[in-house]
One Martini backbone bead per residue (centre of mass of N, CA, C, O) as a GRO file, in nm:
protein
  346
    1UNK     BB    1   7.584   3.462  21.064
    2UNK     BB    2   7.330   3.569  20.937
    3UNK     BB    3   7.428   3.576  20.643
    4UNK     BB    4   7.464   3.257  20.632
    5UNK     BB    5   7.147   3.201  20.655
    6UNK     BB    6   6.992   3.326  20.405
    7UNK     BB    7   6.993   3.094  20.182
    8UNK     BB    8   6.851   2.875  20.354
    9UNK     BB    9   6.589   3.054  20.375
   10UNK     BB   10   6.506   3.128  20.082
   11UNK     BB   11   6.370   2.853  19.989
   12UNK     BB   12   6.101   2.912  20.194
   13UNK     BB   13   5.979   3.214  20.160
   14UNK     BB   14   5.778   3.202  19.919
   15UNK     BB   15   5.551   3.039  20.100
   16UNK     BB   16   5.488   3.268  20.250
   17UNK     BB   17   5.190   3.441  20.377
   18UNK     BB   18   5.266   3.673  20.533
   19UNK     BB   19   5.156   4.021  20.596
   20UNK     BB   20   5.335   4.266  20.704
   21UNK     BB   21   5.395   4.546  20.836
   22UNK     BB   22   5.535   4.832  20.709
   23UNK     BB   23   5.493   5.021  20.982
   24UNK     BB   24   5.662   5.082  21.300
   25UNK     BB   25   5.675   5.231  21.638
   26UNK     BB   26   5.915   5.227  21.910
   27UNK     BB   27   6.060   5.123  22.215
   28UNK     BB   28   6.386   5.045  22.370
   29UNK     BB   29   6.587   4.899  22.604
   30UNK     BB   30   6.896   4.919  22.717
   31UNK     BB   31   7.123   4.667  22.840
   32UNK     BB   32   7.334   4.638  23.155
   33UNK     BB   33   7.353   4.378  23.339
   34UNK     BB   34   7.025   4.399  23.359
   35UNK     BB   35   7.025   4.716  23.321
   36UNK     BB   36   6.863   4.990  23.248
   37UNK     BB   37   6.907   5.224  23.018
   38UNK     BB   38   6.862   5.357  22.752
   39UNK     BB   39   6.636   5.475  22.513
   40UNK     BB   40   6.530   5.357  22.201
   41UNK     BB   41   6.458   5.382  21.882
   42UNK     BB   42   6.207   5.180  21.699
   43UNK     BB   43   6.197   5.052  21.364
   44UNK     BB   44   5.951   4.877  21.181
   45UNK     BB   45   5.981   4.678  20.878
   46UNK     BB   46   5.844   4.635  20.538
   47UNK     BB   47   5.822   4.548  20.229
   48UNK     BB   48   5.596   4.597  20.022
   49UNK     BB   49   5.468   4.270  19.959
   50UNK     BB   50   5.631   4.107  20.144
   51UNK     BB   51   5.740   3.802  20.305
   52UNK     BB   52   6.042   3.915  20.325
   53UNK     BB   53   6.302   4.092  20.528
   54UNK     BB   54   6.665   4.186  20.455
   55UNK     BB   55   6.896   4.351  20.594
   56UNK     BB   56   7.262   4.445  20.531
   57UNK     BB   57   7.286   4.772  20.529
   58UNK     BB   58   7.431   5.099  20.638
   59UNK     BB   59   7.444   5.432  20.614
   60UNK     BB   60   7.498   5.771  20.719
   61UNK     BB   61   7.193   5.843  20.619
   62UNK     BB   62   7.003   5.574  20.682
   63UNK     BB   63   7.039   5.382  20.452
   64UNK     BB   64   6.888   5.079  20.354
   65UNK     BB   65   7.008   4.765  20.253
   66UNK     BB   66   6.863   4.477  20.062
   67UNK     BB   67   6.627   4.204  20.084
   68UNK     BB   68   6.353   4.039  19.921
   69UNK     BB   69   6.039   3.861  19.923
   70UNK     BB   70   5.821   3.712  19.685
   71UNK     BB   71   5.634   3.546  19.440
   72UNK     BB   72   5.900   3.626  19.228
   73UNK     BB   73   6.122   3.644  19.461
   74UNK     BB   74   6.416   3.832  19.454
   75UNK     BB   75   6.511   4.149  19.591
   76UNK     BB   76   6.588   4.479  19.611
   77UNK     BB   77   6.659   4.744  19.861
   78UNK     BB   78   6.561   5.085  19.972
   79UNK     BB   79   6.570   5.274  20.288
   80UNK     BB   80   6.482   5.553  20.404
   81UNK     BB   81   6.463   5.749  20.686
   82UNK     BB   82   6.151   5.826  20.611
   83UNK     BB   83   6.039   5.530  20.463
   84UNK     BB   84   6.123   5.499  20.176
   85UNK     BB   85   6.109   5.304  19.874
   86UNK     BB   86   6.342   5.106  19.678
   87UNK     BB   87   6.323   4.892  19.400
   88UNK     BB   88   6.511   4.586  19.277
   89UNK     BB   89   6.641   4.390  18.999
   90UNK     BB   90   6.782   4.143  18.846
   91UNK     BB   91   6.884   4.050  18.545
   92UNK     BB   92   6.733   3.749  18.489
   93UNK     BB   93   6.682   3.722  18.818
   94UNK     BB   94   6.561   3.582  19.136
   95UNK     BB   95   6.857   3.650  19.253
   96UNK     BB   96   6.972   3.855  19.540
   97UNK     BB   97   7.274   4.037  19.703
   98UNK     BB   98   7.274   4.310  19.880
   99UNK     BB   99   7.575   4.399  20.094
  100UNK     BB  100   7.638   4.718  20.010
  101UNK     BB  101   7.658   5.069  20.125
  102UNK     BB  102   7.726   5.385  20.057
  103UNK     BB  103   7.713   5.724  20.102
  104UNK     BB  104   7.591   5.771  19.799
  105UNK     BB  105   7.415   5.487  19.734
  106UNK     BB  106   7.590   5.266  19.651
  107UNK     BB  107   7.558   4.923  19.534
  108UNK     BB  108   7.667   4.602  19.637
  109UNK     BB  109   7.700   4.259  19.490
  110UNK     BB  110   7.506   3.957  19.406
  111UNK     BB  111   7.397   3.728  19.139
  112UNK     BB  112   7.280   3.444  19.047
  113UNK     BB  113   7.317   3.144  18.826
  114UNK     BB  114   7.573   3.225  18.800
  115UNK     BB  115   7.753   3.453  18.957
  116UNK     BB  116   7.732   3.807  18.992
  117UNK     BB  117   7.840   4.114  18.989
  118UNK     BB  118   7.746   4.441  19.135
  119UNK     BB  119   7.654   4.795  19.042
  120UNK     BB  120   7.453   5.036  19.195
  121UNK     BB  121   7.361   5.332  19.135
  122UNK     BB  122   7.183   5.600  19.251
  123UNK     BB  123   7.025   5.614  18.958
  124UNK     BB  124   7.025   5.289  18.869
  125UNK     BB  125   7.267   5.204  18.745
  126UNK     BB  126   7.396   4.904  18.583
  127UNK     BB  127   7.668   4.680  18.692
  128UNK     BB  128   7.840   4.408  18.560
  129UNK     BB  129   8.060   4.157  18.714
  130UNK     BB  130   8.358   3.968  18.700
  131UNK     BB  131   8.555   3.703  18.799
  132UNK     BB  132   8.832   3.474  18.802
  133UNK     BB  133   8.555   3.291  18.865
  134UNK     BB  134   8.381   3.246  19.168
  135UNK     BB  135   8.157   3.294  19.388
  136UNK     BB  136   8.079   3.161  19.658
  137UNK     BB  137   7.882   3.301  19.893
  138UNK     BB  138   7.662   3.558  19.920
  139UNK     BB  139   7.617   3.536  20.244
  140UNK     BB  140   7.920   3.462  20.350
  141UNK     BB  141   8.056   3.662  20.104
  142UNK     BB  142   8.073   3.975  20.101
  143UNK     BB  143   8.036   4.263  19.920
  144UNK     BB  144   8.232   4.569  19.921
  145UNK     BB  145   8.187   4.926  19.960
  146UNK     BB  146   8.313   5.241  19.917
  147UNK     BB  147   8.308   5.587  19.886
  148UNK     BB  148   8.489   5.558  19.609
  149UNK     BB  149   8.403   5.258  19.471
  150UNK     BB  150   8.539   5.036  19.590
  151UNK     BB  151   8.579   4.674  19.555
  152UNK     BB  152   8.530   4.384  19.768
  153UNK     BB  153   8.630   4.030  19.787
  154UNK     BB  154   8.558   3.695  19.694
  155UNK     BB  155   8.711   3.404  19.516
  156UNK     BB  156   8.689   3.118  19.302
  157UNK     BB  157   8.911   2.895  19.096
  158UNK     BB  158   8.868   2.567  19.195
  159UNK     BB  159   9.110   2.559  19.443
  160UNK     BB  160   9.087   2.864  19.554
  161UNK     BB  161   9.088   3.153  19.758
  162UNK     BB  162   9.030   3.492  19.680
  163UNK     BB  163   9.092   3.823  19.653
  164UNK     BB  164   8.942   4.148  19.567
  165UNK     BB  165   8.996   4.454  19.366
  166UNK     BB  166   8.782   4.714  19.238
  167UNK     BB  167   8.795   4.952  19.028
  168UNK     BB  168   8.649   5.222  18.876
  169UNK     BB  169   8.739   5.103  18.575
  170UNK     BB  170   8.714   4.765  18.639
  171UNK     BB  171   8.962   4.667  18.757
  172UNK     BB  172   9.167   4.395  18.876
  173UNK     BB  173   9.282   4.272  19.204
  174UNK     BB  174   9.461   4.028  19.335
  175UNK     BB  175   9.435   3.874  19.673
  176UNK     BB  176   9.735   3.748  19.830
  177UNK     BB  177   9.881   3.607  20.064
  178UNK     BB  178  10.167   3.532  20.168
  179UNK     BB  179  10.201   3.200  20.161
  180UNK     BB  180   9.911   3.103  20.070
  181UNK     BB  181   9.611   2.895  20.025
  182UNK     BB  182   9.409   3.134  20.123
  183UNK     BB  183   9.175   3.420  20.057
  184UNK     BB  184   8.957   3.635  20.260
  185UNK     BB  185   8.772   3.902  20.162
  186UNK     BB  186   8.545   4.136  20.377
  187UNK     BB  187   8.688   4.426  20.405
  188UNK     BB  188   8.644   4.799  20.376
  189UNK     BB  189   8.777   5.115  20.347
  190UNK     BB  190   8.822   5.443  20.254
  191UNK     BB  191   9.144   5.387  20.195
  192UNK     BB  192   9.158   5.064  20.085
  193UNK     BB  193   9.153   4.880  20.316
  194UNK     BB  194   9.191   4.528  20.362
  195UNK     BB  195   9.010   4.252  20.508
  196UNK     BB  196   9.075   3.928  20.670
  197UNK     BB  197   9.155   3.594  20.574
  198UNK     BB  198   9.414   3.328  20.612
  199UNK     BB  199   9.602   3.052  20.486
  200UNK     BB  200   9.860   2.875  20.523
  201UNK     BB  201  10.064   2.611  20.451
  202UNK     BB  202   9.925   2.465  20.725
  203UNK     BB  203   9.617   2.583  20.749
  204UNK     BB  204   9.651   2.841  20.919
  205UNK     BB  205   9.479   3.095  21.053
  206UNK     BB  206   9.462   3.454  20.959
  207UNK     BB  207   9.479   3.780  20.984
  208UNK     BB  208   9.424   4.086  20.782
  209UNK     BB  209   9.598   4.365  20.618
  210UNK     BB  210   9.563   4.569  20.320
  211UNK     BB  211   9.702   4.817  20.179
  212UNK     BB  212   9.690   5.025  19.905
  213UNK     BB  213  10.019   4.977  19.869
  214UNK     BB  214  10.045   4.642  19.964
  215UNK     BB  215  10.058   4.618  20.262
  216UNK     BB  216  10.127   4.366  20.504
  217UNK     BB  217   9.923   4.242  20.787
  218UNK     BB  218   9.921   4.027  21.063
  219UNK     BB  219   9.702   3.820  21.270
  220UNK     BB  220   9.600   3.674  21.585
  221UNK     BB  221   9.409   3.440  21.763
  222UNK     BB  222   9.283   3.258  21.995
  223UNK     BB  223   9.347   2.931  21.857
  224UNK     BB  224   9.323   2.989  21.546
  225UNK     BB  225   8.988   3.054  21.533
  226UNK     BB  226   8.720   3.200  21.336
  227UNK     BB  227   8.547   2.946  21.277
  228UNK     BB  228   8.339   2.729  21.097
  229UNK     BB  229   8.302   2.972  20.922
  230UNK     BB  230   8.333   3.222  20.714
  231UNK     BB  231   8.453   3.507  20.814
  232UNK     BB  232   8.359   3.856  20.907
  233UNK     BB  233   8.550   4.118  20.847
  234UNK     BB  234   8.596   4.449  20.973
  235UNK     BB  235   8.664   4.806  20.885
  236UNK     BB  236   8.768   5.114  20.972
  237UNK     BB  237   8.903   5.432  20.906
  238UNK     BB  238   9.127   5.372  21.150
  239UNK     BB  239   9.188   5.034  21.127
  240UNK     BB  240   8.975   4.882  21.283
  241UNK     BB  241   8.919   4.554  21.368
  242UNK     BB  242   8.637   4.322  21.339
  243UNK     BB  243   8.542   4.008  21.510
  244UNK     BB  244   8.582   3.646  21.534
  245UNK     BB  245   8.616   3.368  21.774
  246UNK     BB  246   8.707   3.033  21.859
  247UNK     BB  247   8.681   2.893  22.201
  248UNK     BB  248   8.607   2.595  22.211
  249UNK     BB  249   8.250   2.685  22.260
  250UNK     BB  250   8.323   2.999  22.220
  251UNK     BB  251   8.228   3.315  22.095
  252UNK     BB  252   8.417   3.591  22.014
  253UNK     BB  253   8.521   3.909  22.024
  254UNK     BB  254   8.718   4.156  21.830
  255UNK     BB  255   9.009   4.390  21.844
  256UNK     BB  256   9.215   4.543  21.585
  257UNK     BB  257   9.547   4.710  21.556
  258UNK     BB  258   9.810   4.832  21.425
  259UNK     BB  259  10.027   4.836  21.710
  260UNK     BB  260   9.827   4.667  21.882
  261UNK     BB  261   9.620   4.505  22.081
  262UNK     BB  262   9.422   4.253  22.145
  263UNK     BB  263   9.069   4.273  22.175
  264UNK     BB  264   8.842   4.119  22.392
  265UNK     BB  265   8.488   3.997  22.380
  266UNK     BB  266   8.174   3.957  22.575
  267UNK     BB  267   7.868   3.882  22.622
  268UNK     BB  268   7.715   3.839  22.898
  269UNK     BB  269   7.640   3.488  22.890
  270UNK     BB  270   7.734   3.409  22.616
  271UNK     BB  271   7.801   3.177  22.358
  272UNK     BB  272   7.780   3.413  22.133
  273UNK     BB  273   7.981   3.661  21.953
  274UNK     BB  274   7.865   3.870  21.663
  275UNK     BB  275   8.004   4.081  21.476
  276UNK     BB  276   7.903   4.327  21.210
  277UNK     BB  277   8.033   4.617  21.305
  278UNK     BB  278   8.218   4.942  21.258
  279UNK     BB  279   8.276   5.249  21.335
  280UNK     BB  280   8.458   5.547  21.346
  281UNK     BB  281   8.424   5.557  21.677
  282UNK     BB  282   8.417   5.220  21.771
  283UNK     BB  283   8.153   5.105  21.739
  284UNK     BB  284   7.975   4.802  21.810
  285UNK     BB  285   7.783   4.561  21.621
  286UNK     BB  286   7.551   4.283  21.697
  287UNK     BB  287   7.526   3.940  21.789
  288UNK     BB  288   7.372   3.702  22.016
  289UNK     BB  289   7.393   3.390  22.193
  290UNK     BB  290   7.269   3.147  22.381
  291UNK     BB  291   7.211   2.818  22.497
  292UNK     BB  292   6.929   2.832  22.315
  293UNK     BB  293   6.976   3.004  22.047
  294UNK     BB  294   6.913   3.305  22.116
  295UNK     BB  295   6.878   3.599  21.944
  296UNK     BB  296   7.055   3.915  21.989
  297UNK     BB  297   7.148   4.238  22.056
  298UNK     BB  298   7.445   4.473  22.025
  299UNK     BB  299   7.632   4.736  22.207
  300UNK     BB  300   7.959   4.865  22.171
  301UNK     BB  301   8.137   5.091  22.323
  302UNK     BB  302   8.451   5.244  22.339
  303UNK     BB  303   8.477   5.177  22.658
  304UNK     BB  304   8.329   4.860  22.668
  305UNK     BB  305   8.041   4.881  22.686
  306UNK     BB  306   7.753   4.662  22.701
  307UNK     BB  307   7.464   4.640  22.506
  308UNK     BB  308   7.132   4.523  22.505
  309UNK     BB  309   6.884   4.383  22.258
  310UNK     BB  310   6.527   4.356  22.152
  311UNK     BB  311   6.258   4.273  21.985
  312UNK     BB  312   5.949   4.284  22.071
  313UNK     BB  313   5.844   3.943  22.041
  314UNK     BB  314   6.089   3.811  21.936
  315UNK     BB  315   6.268   3.513  21.826
  316UNK     BB  316   6.479   3.712  21.666
  317UNK     BB  317   6.788   3.912  21.657
  318UNK     BB  318   6.956   4.078  21.377
  319UNK     BB  319   7.263   4.218  21.306
  320UNK     BB  320   7.422   4.417  21.016
  321UNK     BB  321   7.459   4.734  21.115
  322UNK     BB  322   7.666   5.042  21.149
  323UNK     BB  323   7.687   5.379  21.185
  324UNK     BB  324   7.825   5.695  21.268
  325UNK     BB  325   7.550   5.755  21.447
  326UNK     BB  326   7.446   5.455  21.565
  327UNK     BB  327   7.287   5.315  21.368
  328UNK     BB  328   7.082   5.018  21.356
  329UNK     BB  329   7.068   4.723  21.157
  330UNK     BB  330   6.808   4.466  21.077
  331UNK     BB  331   6.653   4.162  21.189
  332UNK     BB  332   6.339   3.984  21.251
  333UNK     BB  333   6.138   3.744  21.424
  334UNK     BB  334   5.846   3.626  21.452
  335UNK     BB  335   5.599   3.401  21.560
  336UNK     BB  336   5.603   3.290  21.237
  337UNK     BB  337   5.905   3.331  21.113
  338UNK     BB  338   5.899   3.622  21.009
  339UNK     BB  339   6.094   3.860  20.824
  340UNK     BB  340   6.217   4.174  20.939
  341UNK     BB  341   6.284   4.514  20.981
  342UNK     BB  342   6.528   4.733  21.146
  343UNK     BB  343   6.565   5.046  21.339
  344UNK     BB  344   6.819   5.181  21.555
  345UNK     BB  345   6.800   5.478  21.771
  346UNK     BB  346   6.998   5.601  22.033
   0.00000   0.00000   0.00000
């Protein structure tokens, strides 16, 4: 849900006057059912000169990718684990959404109006690409890149949504679930398996995975409702899919793997549980909100225990990714509603 909020926020961030601190470090306790558990290292940061900072992805080296706003518009950034920043802009556009970074430091996303896809190599080399249509919403429909350089995401042809898979040579494969009326690809693992959702001929939504050899598998969630907005499903290298679904008025998280049962979970007392990612060990990170719509972060370890946390003094904590070391990236809003980045190291 956090990603879907970004574009609506972007229109007003340029006017923000606050200049946040570039770096600070503290600690935060992880809570389980109201009981304090382990203490985690918490690094708070903003891109120098930014009025707003929004991390969107983290790789296994702890490099965080995202976007920030300043007086000249929106730009991309990379933050290394040591705290150094690399910033970049889209050619000829004040609008950019870097949504995914792989282990080698390559970044994928989209930019501009009309929107273009992009691949930024670790050395800064820039590749622009188009799809056979348009990208839906850069914040609600992220483009993802795996460690081999395959890129997946959704596009709209004017009448329906399709998924795509972009190969290393730049060629495109359209992804449509059999007998579907729309297909929304949102997740990709190291083996090239794509996950997402599709609507059948009766416009009933289902989840899917598509293996690199073209094999399709679909699954359902209770109530057949993945939420009011386009859901973002993620998949780890073991083929475990994580996502969310809506039942009555509560949003739950789920885990699913081919050949296994659907596992559902919820942060205790939460009105909505919104997973953002899953690492290779099966740990899930995301955000949740209570009945007052206050957002905080959570970490669900493979045993099923759920820990919660929030940035001290923040009015909202929004998780966007977790890496294989368990590092969690995201953003938070301070008491002036200015957004900054954070890195949580359990």
